[in-house]
PDB file with SEQRES, HELIX, SHEET and CRYST1 records, atoms N, CA, C and O in Angstrom:
SEQRES   1 A   66  MET GLU VAL ALA VAL ASN GLY GLU THR ARG THR LEU PRO          
SEQRES   2 A   66  PRO GLY THR THR VAL ALA THR VAL VAL GLY GLU LEU THR          
SEQRES   3 A   66  THR ALA THR SER GLY VAL ALA VAL SER LEU ASN ASP GLU          
SEQRES   4 A   66  VAL VAL PRO ARG THR GLU TRP PRO ARG ARG VAL LEU ARG          
SEQRES   5 A   66  PRO GLY ASP ARG ILE ASP VAL LEU THR ALA VAL GLN GLY          
SEQRES   6 A   66  GLY                                                          
HELIX    1 AA1 VAL A   18  LEU A   25  1                                   8    
HELIX    2 AA2 ARG A   43  ARG A   48  5                                   6    
SHEET    1 AA1 5 GLU A   8  THR A  11  0                                        
SHEET    2 AA1 5 GLU A   2  VAL A   5 -1                                        
SHEET    3 AA1 5 ARG A  56  THR A  61  1                                        
SHEET    4 AA1 5 VAL A  32  LEU A  36 -1                                        
SHEET    5 AA1 5 GLU A  39  VAL A  40 -1                                        
CRYST1    1.000    1.000    1.000  90.00  90.00  90.00 P 1           1          
ATOM      1  N   MET A   1     -22.784  -7.296  83.362  1.00  0.00           N  
ATOM      2  CA  MET A   1     -23.051  -6.911  81.988  1.00  0.00           C  
ATOM      3  C   MET A   1     -21.759  -6.410  81.373  1.00  0.00           C  
ATOM      4  O   MET A   1     -20.882  -5.899  82.070  1.00  0.00           O  
ATOM      5  N   GLU A   2     -21.652  -6.559  80.065  1.00  0.00           N  
ATOM      6  CA  GLU A   2     -20.458  -6.101  79.372  1.00  0.00           C  
ATOM      7  C   GLU A   2     -20.737  -4.805  78.626  1.00  0.00           C  
ATOM      8  O   GLU A   2     -21.745  -4.674  77.931  1.00  0.00           O  
ATOM      9  N   VAL A   3     -19.818  -3.844  78.786  1.00  0.00           N  
ATOM     10  CA  VAL A   3     -19.877  -2.577  78.075  1.00  0.00           C  
ATOM     11  C   VAL A   3     -18.471  -2.256  77.583  1.00  0.00           C  
ATOM     12  O   VAL A   3     -17.493  -2.797  78.098  1.00  0.00           O  
ATOM     13  N   ALA A   4     -18.368  -1.390  76.600  1.00  0.00           N  
ATOM     14  CA  ALA A   4     -17.065  -0.949  76.111  1.00  0.00           C  
ATOM     15  C   ALA A   4     -16.743   0.393  76.764  1.00  0.00           C  
ATOM     16  O   ALA A   4     -17.489   1.361  76.617  1.00  0.00           O  
ATOM     17  N   VAL A   5     -15.628   0.439  77.486  1.00  0.00           N  
ATOM     18  CA  VAL A   5     -15.176   1.662  78.140  1.00  0.00           C  
ATOM     19  C   VAL A   5     -13.872   2.083  77.475  1.00  0.00           C  
ATOM     20  O   VAL A   5     -12.852   1.402  77.584  1.00  0.00           O  
ATOM     21  N   ASN A   6     -13.925   3.216  76.785  1.00  0.00           N  
ATOM     22  CA  ASN A   6     -12.762   3.700  76.026  1.00  0.00           C  
ATOM     23  C   ASN A   6     -12.200   2.609  75.119  1.00  0.00           C  
ATOM     24  O   ASN A   6     -10.986   2.452  74.990  1.00  0.00           O  
ATOM     25  N   GLY A   7     -13.104   1.861  74.495  1.00  0.00           N  
ATOM     26  CA  GLY A   7     -12.715   0.845  73.521  1.00  0.00           C  
ATOM     27  C   GLY A   7     -12.345  -0.502  74.107  1.00  0.00           C  
ATOM     28  O   GLY A   7     -12.024  -1.428  73.361  1.00  0.00           O  
ATOM     29  N   GLU A   8     -12.382  -0.635  75.428  1.00  0.00           N  
ATOM     30  CA  GLU A   8     -12.005  -1.883  76.091  1.00  0.00           C  
ATOM     31  C   GLU A   8     -13.244  -2.504  76.740  1.00  0.00           C  
ATOM     32  O   GLU A   8     -13.971  -1.821  77.461  1.00  0.00           O  
ATOM     33  N   THR A   9     -13.488  -3.785  76.490  1.00  0.00           N  
ATOM     34  CA  THR A   9     -14.644  -4.453  77.075  1.00  0.00           C  
ATOM     35  C   THR A   9     -14.431  -4.649  78.572  1.00  0.00           C  
ATOM     36  O   THR A   9     -13.394  -5.144  79.013  1.00  0.00           O  
ATOM     37  N   ARG A  10     -15.443  -4.248  79.340  1.00  0.00           N  
ATOM     38  CA  ARG A  10     -15.400  -4.414  80.791  1.00  0.00           C  
ATOM     39  C   ARG A  10     -16.698  -5.036  81.264  1.00  0.00           C  
ATOM     40  O   ARG A  10     -17.754  -4.838  80.663  1.00  0.00           O  
ATOM     41  N   THR A  11     -16.608  -5.781  82.334  1.00  0.00           N  
ATOM     42  CA  THR A  11     -17.787  -6.347  82.968  1.00  0.00           C  
ATOM     43  C   THR A  11     -18.122  -5.479  84.175  1.00  0.00           C  
ATOM     44  O   THR A  11     -17.311  -5.321  85.088  1.00  0.00           O  
ATOM     45  N   LEU A  12     -19.322  -4.922  84.163  1.00  0.00           N  
ATOM     46  CA  LEU A  12     -19.770  -4.041  85.237  1.00  0.00           C  
ATOM     47  C   LEU A  12     -21.067  -4.578  85.824  1.00  0.00           C  
ATOM     48  O   LEU A  12     -21.820  -5.266  85.135  1.00  0.00           O  
ATOM     49  N   PRO A  13     -21.336  -4.271  87.089  1.00  0.00           N  
ATOM     50  CA  PRO A  13     -22.583  -4.735  87.689  1.00  0.00           C  
ATOM     51  C   PRO A  13     -23.780  -3.980  87.128  1.00  0.00           C  
ATOM     52  O   PRO A  13     -23.647  -2.815  86.754  1.00  0.00           O  
ATOM     53  N   PRO A  14     -24.948  -4.619  87.060  1.00  0.00           N  
ATOM     54  CA  PRO A  14     -26.157  -3.918  86.623  1.00  0.00           C  
ATOM     55  C   PRO A  14     -26.389  -2.698  87.503  1.00  0.00           C  
ATOM     56  O   PRO A  14     -26.116  -2.720  88.703  1.00  0.00           O  
ATOM     57  N   GLY A  15     -26.892  -1.643  86.894  1.00  0.00           N  
ATOM     58  CA  GLY A  15     -27.179  -0.423  87.641  1.00  0.00           C  
ATOM     59  C   GLY A  15     -26.022   0.556  87.679  1.00  0.00           C  
ATOM     60  O   GLY A  15     -26.139   1.625  88.279  1.00  0.00           O  
ATOM     61  N   THR A  16     -24.896   0.208  87.044  1.00  0.00           N  
ATOM     62  CA  THR A  16     -23.746   1.103  87.010  1.00  0.00           C  
ATOM     63  C   THR A  16     -24.102   2.361  86.230  1.00  0.00           C  
ATOM     64  O   THR A  16     -24.697   2.288  85.155  1.00  0.00           O  
ATOM     65  N   THR A  17     -23.732   3.518  86.781  1.00  0.00           N  
ATOM     66  CA  THR A  17     -24.027   4.788  86.126  1.00  0.00           C  
ATOM     67  C   THR A  17     -22.788   5.344  85.430  1.00  0.00           C  
ATOM     68  O   THR A  17     -21.666   4.893  85.657  1.00  0.00           O  
ATOM     69  N   VAL A  18     -23.025   6.324  84.588  1.00  0.00           N  
ATOM     70  CA  VAL A  18     -21.928   7.027  83.930  1.00  0.00           C  
ATOM     71  C   VAL A  18     -21.016   7.637  84.993  1.00  0.00           C  
ATOM     72  O   VAL A  18     -19.794   7.575  84.860  1.00  0.00           O  
ATOM     73  N   ALA A  19     -21.586   8.223  86.040  1.00  0.00           N  
ATOM     74  CA  ALA A  19     -20.790   8.849  87.103  1.00  0.00           C  
ATOM     75  C   ALA A  19     -19.861   7.845  87.764  1.00  0.00           C  
ATOM     76  O   ALA A  19     -18.727   8.186  88.101  1.00  0.00           O  
ATOM     77  N   THR A  20     -20.315   6.621  87.956  1.00  0.00           N  
ATOM     78  CA  THR A  20     -19.483   5.589  88.573  1.00  0.00           C  
ATOM     79  C   THR A  20     -18.279   5.279  87.697  1.00  0.00           C  
ATOM     80  O   THR A  20     -17.155   5.190  88.191  1.00  0.00           O  
ATOM     81  N   VAL A  21     -18.509   5.117  86.406  1.00  0.00           N  
ATOM     82  CA  VAL A  21     -17.414   4.811  85.480  1.00  0.00           C  
ATOM     83  C   VAL A  21     -16.422   5.968  85.441  1.00  0.00           C  
ATOM     84  O   VAL A  21     -15.213   5.742  85.488  1.00  0.00           O  
ATOM     85  N   VAL A  22     -16.910   7.192  85.355  1.00  0.00           N  
ATOM     86  CA  VAL A  22     -16.021   8.353  85.326  1.00  0.00           C  
ATOM     87  C   VAL A  22     -15.171   8.384  86.595  1.00  0.00           C  
ATOM     88  O   VAL A  22     -13.965   8.625  86.531  1.00  0.00           O  
ATOM     89  N   GLY A  23     -15.793   8.142  87.740  1.00  0.00           N  
ATOM     90  CA  GLY A  23     -15.069   8.147  89.006  1.00  0.00           C  
ATOM     91  C   GLY A  23     -13.998   7.080  89.095  1.00  0.00           C  
ATOM     92  O   GLY A  23     -12.992   7.268  89.779  1.00  0.00           O  
ATOM     93  N   GLU A  24     -14.201   5.961  88.413  1.00  0.00           N  
ATOM     94  CA  GLU A  24     -13.199   4.892  88.405  1.00  0.00           C  
ATOM     95  C   GLU A  24     -12.024   5.209  87.482  1.00  0.00           C  
ATOM     96  O   GLU A  24     -10.925   4.685  87.667  1.00  0.00           O  
ATOM     97  N   LEU A  25     -12.259   6.067  86.488  1.00  0.00           N  
ATOM     98  CA  LEU A  25     -11.220   6.349  85.493  1.00  0.00           C  
ATOM     99  C   LEU A  25     -10.401   7.593  85.791  1.00  0.00           C  
ATOM    100  O   LEU A  25      -9.239   7.673  85.394  1.00  0.00           O  
ATOM    101  N   THR A  26     -10.984   8.567  86.482  1.00  0.00           N  
ATOM    102  CA  THR A  26     -10.265   9.818  86.718  1.00  0.00           C  
ATOM    103  C   THR A  26     -10.730  10.476  88.003  1.00  0.00           C  
ATOM    104  O   THR A  26     -11.872  10.311  88.433  1.00  0.00           O  
ATOM    105  N   THR A  27      -9.825  11.218  88.601  1.00  0.00           N  
ATOM    106  CA  THR A  27     -10.172  12.011  89.776  1.00  0.00           C  
ATOM    107  C   THR A  27     -10.346  13.478  89.405  1.00  0.00           C  
ATOM    108  O   THR A  27     -10.597  14.317  90.270  1.00  0.00           O  
ATOM    109  N   ALA A  28     -10.212  13.785  88.122  1.00  0.00           N  
ATOM    110  CA  ALA A  28     -10.364  15.169  87.662  1.00  0.00           C  
ATOM    111  C   ALA A  28     -11.773  15.677  87.953  1.00  0.00           C  
ATOM    112  O   ALA A  28     -12.755  14.958  87.772  1.00  0.00           O  
ATOM    113  N   THR A  29     -11.854  16.913  88.402  1.00  0.00           N  
ATOM    114  CA  THR A  29     -13.157  17.508  88.695  1.00  0.00           C  
ATOM    115  C   THR A  29     -13.620  18.447  87.586  1.00  0.00           C  
ATOM    116  O   THR A  29     -14.761  18.909  87.595  1.00  0.00           O  
ATOM    117  N   SER A  30     -12.745  18.726  86.643  1.00  0.00           N  
ATOM    118  CA  SER A  30     -13.132  19.533  85.487  1.00  0.00           C  
ATOM    119  C   SER A  30     -12.367  19.035  84.271  1.00  0.00           C  
ATOM    120  O   SER A  30     -11.423  18.254  84.392  1.00  0.00           O  
ATOM    121  N   GLY A  31     -12.785  19.494  83.102  1.00  0.00           N  
ATOM    122  CA  GLY A  31     -12.108  19.082  81.878  1.00  0.00           C  
ATOM    123  C   GLY A  31     -12.386  17.649  81.471  1.00  0.00           C  
ATOM    124  O   GLY A  31     -11.574  17.025  80.788  1.00  0.00           O  
ATOM    125  N   VAL A  32     -13.546  17.115  81.892  1.00  0.00           N  
ATOM    126  CA  VAL A  32     -13.914  15.739  81.561  1.00  0.00           C  
ATOM    127  C   VAL A  32     -15.160  15.768  80.682  1.00  0.00           C  
ATOM    128  O   VAL A  32     -16.117  16.483  80.979  1.00  0.00           O  
ATOM    129  N   ALA A  33     -15.147  14.999  79.613  1.00  0.00           N  
ATOM    130  CA  ALA A  33     -16.305  14.870  78.733  1.00  0.00           C  
ATOM    131  C   ALA A  33     -16.614  13.386  78.553  1.00  0.00           C  
ATOM    132  O   ALA A  33     -15.722  12.538  78.573  1.00  0.00           O  
ATOM    133  N   VAL A  34     -17.901  13.099  78.377  1.00  0.00           N  
ATOM    134  CA  VAL A  34     -18.335  11.705  78.232  1.00  0.00           C  
ATOM    135  C   VAL A  34     -19.248  11.578  77.024  1.00  0.00           C  
ATOM    136  O   VAL A  34     -20.135  12.403  76.808  1.00  0.00           O  
ATOM    137  N   SER A  35     -19.017  10.531  76.239  1.00  0.00           N  
ATOM    138  CA  SER A  35     -19.979  10.179  75.194  1.00  0.00           C  
ATOM    139  C   SER A  35     -20.468   8.765  75.474  1.00  0.00           C  
ATOM    140  O   SER A  35     -19.701   7.886  75.868  1.00  0.00           O  
ATOM    141  N   LEU A  36     -21.739   8.574  75.264  1.00  0.00           N  
ATOM    142  CA  LEU A  36     -22.366   7.275  75.451  1.00  0.00           C  
ATOM    143  C   LEU A  36     -23.028   6.915  74.135  1.00  0.00           C  
ATOM    144  O   LEU A  36     -23.959   7.589  73.695  1.00  0.00           O  
ATOM    145  N   ASN A  37     -22.550   5.863  73.515  1.00  0.00           N  
ATOM    146  CA  ASN A  37     -23.055   5.442  72.208  1.00  0.00           C  
ATOM    147  C   ASN A  37     -23.012   6.598  71.216  1.00  0.00           C  
ATOM    148  O   ASN A  37     -23.963   6.842  70.473  1.00  0.00           O  
ATOM    149  N   ASP A  38     -21.881   7.302  71.224  1.00  0.00           N  
ATOM    150  CA  ASP A  38     -21.591   8.403  70.292  1.00  0.00           C  
ATOM    151  C   ASP A  38     -22.419   9.664  70.530  1.00  0.00           C  
ATOM    152  O   ASP A  38     -22.505  10.506  69.636  1.00  0.00           O  
ATOM    153  N   GLU A  39     -23.023   9.819  71.695  1.00  0.00           N  
ATOM    154  CA  GLU A  39     -23.747  11.043  72.041  1.00  0.00           C  
ATOM    155  C   GLU A  39     -23.166  11.614  73.322  1.00  0.00           C  
ATOM    156  O   GLU A  39     -22.943  10.886  74.290  1.00  0.00           O  
ATOM    157  N   VAL A  40     -22.921  12.926  73.327  1.00  0.00           N  
ATOM    158  CA  VAL A  40     -22.378  13.578  74.516  1.00  0.00           C  
ATOM    159  C   VAL A  40     -23.402  13.516  75.643  1.00  0.00           C  
ATOM    160  O   VAL A  40     -24.591  13.760  75.437  1.00  0.00           O  
ATOM    161  N   VAL A  41     -22.918  13.186  76.839  1.00  0.00           N  
ATOM    162  CA  VAL A  41     -23.772  13.137  78.022  1.00  0.00           C  
ATOM    163  C   VAL A  41     -23.414  14.324  78.906  1.00  0.00           C  
ATOM    164  O   VAL A  41     -22.287  14.398  79.397  1.00  0.00           O  
ATOM    165  N   PRO A  42     -24.342  15.254  79.123  1.00  0.00           N  
ATOM    166  CA  PRO A  42     -24.058  16.392  79.994  1.00  0.00           C  
ATOM    167  C   PRO A  42     -23.725  15.916  81.413  1.00  0.00           C  
ATOM    168  O   PRO A  42     -24.279  14.924  81.888  1.00  0.00           O  
ATOM    169  N   ARG A  43     -22.829  16.622  82.070  1.00  0.00           N  
ATOM    170  CA  ARG A  43     -22.383  16.255  83.414  1.00  0.00           C  
ATOM    171  C   ARG A  43     -23.560  16.103  84.381  1.00  0.00           C  
ATOM    172  O   ARG A  43     -23.518  15.244  85.262  1.00  0.00           O  
ATOM    173  N   THR A  44     -24.590  16.906  84.234  1.00  0.00           N  
ATOM    174  CA  THR A  44     -25.738  16.832  85.144  1.00  0.00           C  
ATOM    175  C   THR A  44     -26.485  15.517  85.038  1.00  0.00           C  
ATOM    176  O   THR A  44     -27.219  15.146  85.954  1.00  0.00           O  
ATOM    177  N   GLU A  45     -26.305  14.801  83.923  1.00  0.00           N  
ATOM    178  CA  GLU A  45     -26.990  13.516  83.722  1.00  0.00           C  
ATOM    179  C   GLU A  45     -26.160  12.311  84.144  1.00  0.00           C  
ATOM    180  O   GLU A  45     -26.692  11.203  84.215  1.00  0.00           O  
ATOM    181  N   TRP A  46     -24.881  12.491  84.423  1.00  0.00           N  
ATOM    182  CA  TRP A  46     -24.014  11.359  84.759  1.00  0.00           C  
ATOM    183  C   TRP A  46     -24.554  10.500  85.893  1.00  0.00           C  
ATOM    184  O   TRP A  46     -24.559   9.276  85.768  1.00  0.00           O  
ATOM    185  N   PRO A  47     -25.014  11.095  87.005  1.00  0.00           N  
ATOM    186  CA  PRO A  47     -25.458  10.243  88.129  1.00  0.00           C  
ATOM    187  C   PRO A  47     -26.715   9.432  87.839  1.00  0.00           C  
ATOM    188  O   PRO A  47     -26.929   8.389  88.457  1.00  0.00           O  
ATOM    189  N   ARG A  48     -27.534   9.884  86.929  1.00  0.00           N  
ATOM    190  CA  ARG A  48     -28.791   9.167  86.679  1.00  0.00           C  
ATOM    191  C   ARG A  48     -28.809   8.390  85.362  1.00  0.00           C  
ATOM    192  O   ARG A  48     -29.795   7.719  85.057  1.00  0.00           O  
ATOM    193  N   ARG A  49     -27.744   8.473  84.588  1.00  0.00           N  
ATOM    194  CA  ARG A  49     -27.671   7.733  83.324  1.00  0.00           C  
ATOM    195  C   ARG A  49     -27.119   6.347  83.595  1.00  0.00           C  
ATOM    196  O   ARG A  49     -25.922   6.192  83.835  1.00  0.00           O  
ATOM    197  N   VAL A  50     -27.971   5.348  83.559  1.00  0.00           N  
ATOM    198  CA  VAL A  50     -27.590   3.966  83.852  1.00  0.00           C  
ATOM    199  C   VAL A  50     -27.153   3.277  82.565  1.00  0.00           C  
ATOM    200  O   VAL A  50     -27.811   3.384  81.530  1.00  0.00           O  
ATOM    201  N   LEU A  51     -26.032   2.569  82.653  1.00  0.00           N  
ATOM    202  CA  LEU A  51     -25.519   1.854  81.487  1.00  0.00           C  
ATOM    203  C   LEU A  51     -26.279   0.558  81.262  1.00  0.00           C  
ATOM    204  O   LEU A  51     -26.806  -0.052  82.192  1.00  0.00           O  
ATOM    205  N   ARG A  52     -26.319   0.156  79.993  1.00  0.00           N  
ATOM    206  CA  ARG A  52     -26.996  -1.089  79.602  1.00  0.00           C  
ATOM    207  C   ARG A  52     -25.990  -1.992  78.905  1.00  0.00           C  
ATOM    208  O   ARG A  52     -24.982  -1.514  78.384  1.00  0.00           O  
ATOM    209  N   PRO A  53     -26.256  -3.290  78.894  1.00  0.00           N  
ATOM    210  CA  PRO A  53     -25.337  -4.205  78.203  1.00  0.00           C  
ATOM    211  C   PRO A  53     -25.112  -3.764  76.750  1.00  0.00           C  
ATOM    212  O   PRO A  53     -26.052  -3.415  76.036  1.00  0.00           O  
ATOM    213  N   GLY A  54     -23.859  -3.790  76.344  1.00  0.00           N  
ATOM    214  CA  GLY A  54     -23.511  -3.437  74.969  1.00  0.00           C  
ATOM    215  C   GLY A  54     -23.260  -1.960  74.743  1.00  0.00           C  
ATOM    216  O   GLY A  54     -22.873  -1.568  73.643  1.00  0.00           O  
ATOM    217  N   ASP A  55     -23.475  -1.112  75.777  1.00  0.00           N  
ATOM    218  CA  ASP A  55     -23.210   0.315  75.618  1.00  0.00           C  
ATOM    219  C   ASP A  55     -21.736   0.560  75.348  1.00  0.00           C  
ATOM    220  O   ASP A  55     -20.877  -0.244  75.709  1.00  0.00           O  
ATOM    221  N   ARG A  56     -21.460   1.701  74.698  1.00  0.00           N  
ATOM    222  CA  ARG A  56     -20.097   2.154  74.445  1.00  0.00           C  
ATOM    223  C   ARG A  56     -19.934   3.512  75.111  1.00  0.00           C  
ATOM    224  O   ARG A  56     -20.592   4.475  74.718  1.00  0.00           O  
ATOM    225  N   ILE A  57     -19.074   3.601  76.105  1.00  0.00           N  
ATOM    226  CA  ILE A  57     -18.831   4.853  76.801  1.00  0.00           C  
ATOM    227  C   ILE A  57     -17.383   5.267  76.615  1.00  0.00           C  
ATOM    228  O   ILE A  57     -16.468   4.457  76.766  1.00  0.00           O  
ATOM    229  N   ASP A  58     -17.183   6.536  76.285  1.00  0.00           N  
ATOM    230  CA  ASP A  58     -15.850   7.093  76.149  1.00  0.00           C  
ATOM    231  C   ASP A  58     -15.724   8.254  77.115  1.00  0.00           C  
ATOM    232  O   ASP A  58     -16.547   9.169  77.116  1.00  0.00           O  
ATOM    233  N   VAL A  59     -14.684   8.208  77.939  1.00  0.00           N  
ATOM    234  CA  VAL A  59     -14.412   9.250  78.920  1.00  0.00           C  
ATOM    235  C   VAL A  59     -13.122   9.946  78.475  1.00  0.00           C  
ATOM    236  O   VAL A  59     -12.073   9.314  78.353  1.00  0.00           O  
ATOM    237  N   LEU A  60     -13.217  11.241  78.238  1.00  0.00           N  
ATOM    238  CA  LEU A  60     -12.090  12.024  77.739  1.00  0.00           C  
ATOM    239  C   LEU A  60     -11.732  13.093  78.758  1.00  0.00           C  
ATOM    240  O   LEU A  60     -12.618  13.722  79.338  1.00  0.00           O  
ATOM    241  N   THR A  61     -10.444  13.301  78.980  1.00  0.00           N  
ATOM    242  CA  THR A  61     -10.001  14.359  79.870  1.00  0.00           C  
ATOM    243  C   THR A  61      -9.104  15.313  79.096  1.00  0.00           C  
ATOM    244  O   THR A  61      -8.299  14.907  78.258  1.00  0.00           O  
ATOM    245  N   ALA A  62      -9.270  16.592  79.405  1.00  0.00           N  
ATOM    246  CA  ALA A  62      -8.449  17.610  78.763  1.00  0.00           C  
ATOM    247  C   ALA A  62      -7.047  17.554  79.354  1.00  0.00           C  
ATOM    248  O   ALA A  62      -6.870  17.334  80.553  1.00  0.00           O  
ATOM    249  N   VAL A  63      -6.050  17.757  78.489  1.00  0.00           N  
ATOM    250  CA  VAL A  63      -4.660  17.750  78.921  1.00  0.00           C  
ATOM    251  C   VAL A  63      -4.040  19.067  78.505  1.00  0.00           C  
ATOM    252  O   VAL A  63      -4.147  19.478  77.349  1.00  0.00           O  
ATOM    253  N   GLN A  64      -3.392  19.723  79.449  1.00  0.00           N  
ATOM    254  CA  GLN A  64      -2.721  20.973  79.136  1.00  0.00           C  
ATOM    255  C   GLN A  64      -1.295  20.692  78.716  1.00  0.00           C  
ATOM    256  O   GLN A  64      -0.657  19.761  79.207  1.00  0.00           O  
ATOM    257  N   GLY A  65      -0.821  21.486  77.827  1.00  0.00           N  
ATOM    258  CA  GLY A  65       0.559  21.301  77.384  1.00  0.00           C  
ATOM    259  C   GLY A  65       0.972  22.464  76.515  1.00  0.00           C  
ATOM    260  O   GLY A  65       0.186  23.366  76.226  1.00  0.00           O  
ATOM    261  N   GLY A  66       2.190  22.422  76.119  1.00  0.00           N  
ATOM    262  CA  GLY A  66       2.620  23.542  75.290  1.00  0.00           C  
ATOM    263  C   GLY A  66       3.834  23.220  74.496  1.00  0.00           C  
ATOM    264  O   GLY A  66       4.323  24.064  73.745  1.00  0.00           O  
TER     265      GLY A  66                                                      
END                                                                             
């Protein structure tokens, strides 16, 4: 199935979860936020939120700087 990940079209297997996508994009254990179709997905829902064809997921990580 095709979904948009951070604005880029990707082909993912059916049953892919938000947690799987996050794990592929970052190893950060904190400072990560996810929106799915423009709605924030709480971290507790990542493992059970299954993506569907045409979904748009954005994974954002906090960056420290000064």
